[in-house]
C-alpha positions in Angstrom: 67.8 125.5 93.0 67.0 128.2 95.3 63.5 128.4 94.3 62.6 124.6 94.6 64.9 124.4 97.9 62.4 127.2 99.3 59.7 125.3 98.7 60.8 122.8 100.9 62.4 124.3 104.1 63.2 127.8 102.7 61.6 132.0 103.3 58.2 131.5 101.2 54.9 132.5 101.4 52.8 129.5 102.4 49.4 131.1 101.9 50.3 132.0 98.2 51.9 128.3 97.7 48.7 126.6 99.3 47.2 128.5 96.1 44.8 130.8 97.8 43.9 133.6 95.5 42.5 135.4 98.8 45.6 137.5 100.3 46.1 137.9 103.7 48.8 139.2 105.8 50.3 136.2 107.6 49.5 136.6 111.1 51.4 134.9 114.1 52.0 135.5 117.9 54.9 137.0 119.7 55.6 135.6 123.1 57.6 137.7 125.1 58.6 135.7 128.0 60.4 138.2 129.9 57.1 139.3 130.9 55.0 136.8 131.7 53.8 136.0 134.9 53.1 132.1 134.5 49.1 132.8 135.4 47.7 130.4 133.4 44.8 132.7 132.1 46.5 131.5 127.8 45.5 127.9 128.7 41.8 129.0 130.2 40.8 130.4 127.8 42.6 128.0 124.8 40.6 125.4 126.6 37.4 127.3 126.9 37.3 128.7 123.2 38.3 125.6 121.7 36.4 123.4 124.1 39.6 121.4 124.8 38.9 118.7 127.3 40.2 118.9 131.2 44.0 117.2 131.2 44.5 115.9 134.4 45.5 118.7 136.5 48.4 117.0 138.5 51.3 118.4 140.0 54.0 117.2 138.0 56.8 117.9 140.6 58.5 120.4 138.3 57.7 123.5 139.8 54.1 125.0 139.0 53.5 123.3 135.7 50.5 121.0 136.3 50.3 119.9 132.2 54.2 119.4 131.6 54.0 119.3 127.5 51.7 121.0 124.6 49.4 117.9 123.4 46.4 117.3 122.4 44.7 118.6 125.1 46.8 121.2 125.4 47.3 123.2 123.0 48.6 126.2 125.2 51.3 124.8 128.1 52.9 127.7 130.2 56.4 126.5 131.7 58.3 126.9 134.9 61.7 126.6 134.8 63.6 127.6 138.4 67.2 129.0 137.8 69.6 129.2 140.1 72.4 132.7 140.0 74.5 130.3 138.7 73.0 129.5 135.5 71.4 133.0 134.8 75.2 133.7 134.6 75.7 130.9 132.2 72.7 132.3 130.7 73.9 135.6 130.2 77.1 134.0 129.5 75.8 132.7 125.9 73.7 135.7 125.3 77.0 137.6 124.7 78.4 134.9 122.6 75.4 134.8 119.9 76.8 136.9 116.8 73.3 136.9 115.3 70.1 136.0 117.3 67.8 133.4 116.4 67.5 130.0 115.8 71.1 128.2 115.7 71.7 127.0 112.6 74.1 126.9 109.0 73.1 129.8 107.3 72.1 129.4 103.6 72.1 133.4 103.4 73.7 136.3 105.3 70.8 137.8 107.8 71.0 141.3 109.1 71.5 142.0 112.2 68.6 141.5 114.2 69.9 144.2 117.0 71.1 147.3 116.6 74.2 148.6 118.2 76.3 146.9 121.0 75.4 144.6 124.2 76.1 147.1 127.6 78.7 145.2 129.6 77.2 146.5 132.9 74.8 143.5 133.8 71.8 144.1 136.7 72.7 142.1 140.3 72.2 138.7 139.2 69.2 137.8 141.7 69.7 133.8 143.9 66.9 132.6 141.9 64.5 133.3 139.1 61.7 131.6 137.3 61.4 131.5 133.5 57.5 131.4 132.6 56.8 130.8 128.8 53.3 129.7 127.4 54.6 127.8 124.5 52.0 127.0 121.7 52.0 125.3 118.3 54.8 127.3 115.5 52.7 127.4 112.6 55.3 127.1 111.0 56.3 128.2 107.2 57.0 124.4 106.1 54.7 122.2 108.3 55.9 118.9 108.4 52.5 117.8 110.0 50.8 119.2 107.0 53.4 117.3 104.8 53.1 113.8 105.6 49.4 113.9 106.3 48.1 111.3 103.8 44.2 112.3 104.0 44.7 116.1 103.6 43.3 116.3 106.9 45.5 118.9 107.9 45.6 122.3 105.9 46.8 126.0 105.6 44.3 129.1 105.8 44.5 131.8 103.9 45.9 133.7 107.1 49.1 131.3 106.5 48.6 129.4 109.9 47.8 125.3 109.7 44.5 123.4 110.8 43.4 120.2 111.3 39.9 119.2 109.8 38.8 117.2 112.4 36.0 114.6 110.0 38.9 114.3 107.5 41.5 113.0 110.0 41.9 109.3 110.3 44.3 108.9 113.5 46.9 107.4 111.6 49.4 109.3 114.1 51.8 110.8 110.8 52.1 114.1 112.3 52.7 113.3 115.3 55.9 111.9 114.8 56.8 114.3 111.6 56.5 117.4 113.9 59.7 118.9 114.8 58.4 120.3 117.8 56.6 117.8 119.2 52.9 119.7 118.9 50.6 117.9 117.6 49.0 114.9 119.3 46.0 112.0 118.9 43.8 112.8 121.7 43.3 109.9 123.9 40.3 108.8 126.1 37.3 106.4 126.4 34.4 106.7 123.7 31.6 108.5 125.5 27.8 107.7 124.7 28.5 107.7 120.9 29.1 104.3 119.3 31.3 103.4 116.4 34.4 102.4 115.0 35.6 106.5 116.2 34.5 108.4 119.1 33.4 111.9 119.0 32.8 112.8 122.4 34.4 111.9 125.9 33.8 113.4 129.2 35.3 115.6 131.7 34.4 114.2 134.9 32.7 112.1 137.0 33.4 107.7 136.4 31.2 104.9 134.7 29.4 104.4 137.5 30.4 103.0 140.9 32.6 100.1 140.9 33.6 100.6 137.2 36.9 101.6 136.9 38.2 100.3 133.7 36.2 103.1 131.5 38.6 105.7 133.1 38.4 109.0 134.7 37.1 110.6 132.4 33.8 108.8 131.6 30.0 109.9 132.1 27.3 107.4 131.6 25.5 108.1 128.7 22.8 110.0 130.8 25.3 113.3 131.5 26.3 113.3 127.9 24.8 116.5 127.3 25.1 118.3 130.5 28.8 117.3 131.3 30.5 119.4 129.0 31.4 116.3 126.5 34.8 116.9 124.6 34.6 115.4 120.8 37.5 113.3 118.9 38.9 111.2 120.9 41.8 109.5 118.0 42.3 112.5 116.3 45.1 114.2 115.9 44.7 118.2 117.4 46.5 121.2 118.3 46.6 124.6 117.9 44.1 126.2 115.0 45.7 129.9 115.8 41.6 130.5 116.5 40.7 130.0 112.7 36.8 130.8 113.8 38.0 134.0 115.1 40.4 135.0 112.8 38.0 134.7 110.1 35.6 137.1 112.0 38.4 140.0 112.3 39.2 138.7 116.3 41.9 138.1 118.1 42.8 134.6 119.6 41.7 133.8 122.8 45.1 133.3 124.5 46.4 136.4 123.6 43.2 137.9 124.3 42.8 137.1 127.9 46.9 137.7 128.5 47.0 139.8 131.4 50.3 141.0 130.6 50.5 141.5 126.6 53.1 138.3 127.1 51.5 136.6 124.1 50.5 139.7 121.2 49.1 138.7 118.1 49.3 140.7 114.8 50.6 140.5 111.5 53.1 138.5 111.3 56.4 140.7 109.7 54.9 143.3 112.5 55.6 141.3 115.3 59.3 140.0 113.8 59.9 143.6 114.3 58.0 144.3 117.7 59.8 141.4 118.7 63.6 142.7 117.2 63.0 146.1 119.1 62.0 144.3 122.2 65.6 142.4 122.5 67.2 145.1 121.4 66.1 147.0 124.3 67.0 144.3 126.9 70.3 144.3 125.4 70.4 147.9 126.7 68.7 147.5 129.8 72.1 144.9 130.6 70.5 141.4 130.1 72.6 140.1 127.3 70.9 136.6 128.0 67.4 138.2 125.8 67.2 136.4 122.5 65.1 135.7 119.5 63.5 132.2 118.6 61.8 131.8 115.1 62.9 134.7 113.5 65.0 133.1 111.1 63.3 132.3 108.1 66.8 129.9 106.9 66.5 128.0 109.6 65.4 124.0 108.8 61.7 125.2 109.2 61.4 128.1 107.1 60.4 130.6 110.1 58.1 130.1 112.3 54.2 131.8 112.5 54.9 131.8 116.4 58.3 134.1 117.4 59.2 133.7 121.2 61.4 136.3 123.2 63.5 133.3 125.3 66.0 134.4 128.4 68.4 130.9 127.9 69.0 128.6 125.3 65.9 127.2 123.9 66.6 123.5 124.9 65.6 125.2 129.0 62.0 125.9 127.8 61.7 122.5 125.9 62.5 123.7 122.3 64.9 121.9 120.1 67.9 124.4 119.2 67.7 123.4 115.2 64.4 122.2 114.0 64.4 120.9 110.8 61.4 120.3 108.6 61.0 116.7 106.9 61.3 117.6 103.8 64.2 119.5 104.2 66.5 117.0 103.1 64.7 115.6 100.2 67.1 117.4 97.6 70.4 115.4 98.9 67.9 112.4 99.2 66.8 112.6 95.7 70.6 113.4 94.5 72.1 110.5 96.4 69.3 108.0 95.2 69.8 109.7 91.5 74.3 108.5 92.1 73.3 104.8 93.4 71.1 104.2 90.3 73.7 105.5 88.2 76.4 103.4 89.9 74.0 100.2 89.5 73.4 101.0 85.9 77.6 101.5 85.1 78.1 98.1 87.0 75.4 96.3 85.0 76.7 97.9 81.4 80.3 96.9 82.4 79.2 93.8 83.2 77.1 93.4 79.9 80.3 94.3 77.9 82.7 92.2 79.5 80.6 89.1 78.9 79.9 89.6 75.3 83.9 89.9 74.9 
C-alpha cells in the first residue's frame, strides 16, 4: 500500500508520474521571508511578463497590502503583517516547541532533523514592532489537487514538475478553485472586451465603457482602444502562477526571482532549494531567532511536499497559509475501504435475509 499511497499523497517524482521521458530536475522556489523588504518588485515583474491585469490597487487597511491574496490576477502576493513585541515573544516560544521544522502533520515515516545543533537560548532584543513581509505564490504541489480534479485536462504537469493551466482547454468549471488547499487558483473575473462570444478573450485594464456607461465596470474600454490599452485575455478561465514555464524552457529564471533585489526569492533545482532553506534556518537559530521555521519541505504532509519552500518567522496561519494542507486524493484509500465494508455488509444482510426467508 505504501507505493499506492505515495501516488495519492506521499513522496514521489511528479514529472515521472506524468510519463515525461525527458528527465529534468524538478524546479522550485525558496522564499526567505526574513530578508523580504516588501518592495513588490516580484508582483510587478510577474504581471509584466505574464500579462496579468491590474487588480484594483486598493488600500485594504491591512498595513501596506493592496492586493489581499493570491488569485487569477495576482500570481504573486506580498503580505505585510504588523506584530507587537508580545506576538514576537509568542512566535519565539512556538518556534522553540517545534521538534522538527516543516508543515505540522502526522508523520508516516521518520524524518531527519532539518537543522543541526540546538537552538540558542540567548535571543536578540525583542523589538516593539516588526513587519513580517512575505511573497506568496502557487505551491506547485507534488500532488496538485487542482490538476487531479480538472475534467478537461486543462491543467498539466510539466517536465520540470510544475503545474500549468492551458488557457485554450479550460472550460471555466471552477472545480480546481474549490480543490486547492492553498486558495491559489481562481477564475479571472471581468467584463467581455471587444471580442464577442460565449467566452471572452479580452478585458481592458484602463478606462471605462464611455461617458455615462457604468454597467460594464471600471476595467472596460471601448472596442476602438483594444489594440493599445493593454488588453488581457481569459475572463472566466482559471489562472495561476506557471512558474514562468516559457522562461524555464529557455533556461531562464522566473521573472519574480529575477527581479527580487534582496534574493528573498531564490529559484533552482528543488533539492538545492530545500538544502539552502535548511541551512538558512539553522543559521537563524544560531543567531538567536528560534521563531524561524520551514514550510513546504515535509514530503509526508498532505500534498507530498511542495515546489515552493518558505522560511517563516511565525506560524503559517499568520501568513495566511494552512498549517496542514491535504490534497483531495489523500483520503481515497479510506473512502474506498469504507465503501467496500459497506458493500460487504449490505451483501451479507441480503444473503441472511434470503436464507431466513427460505426457512
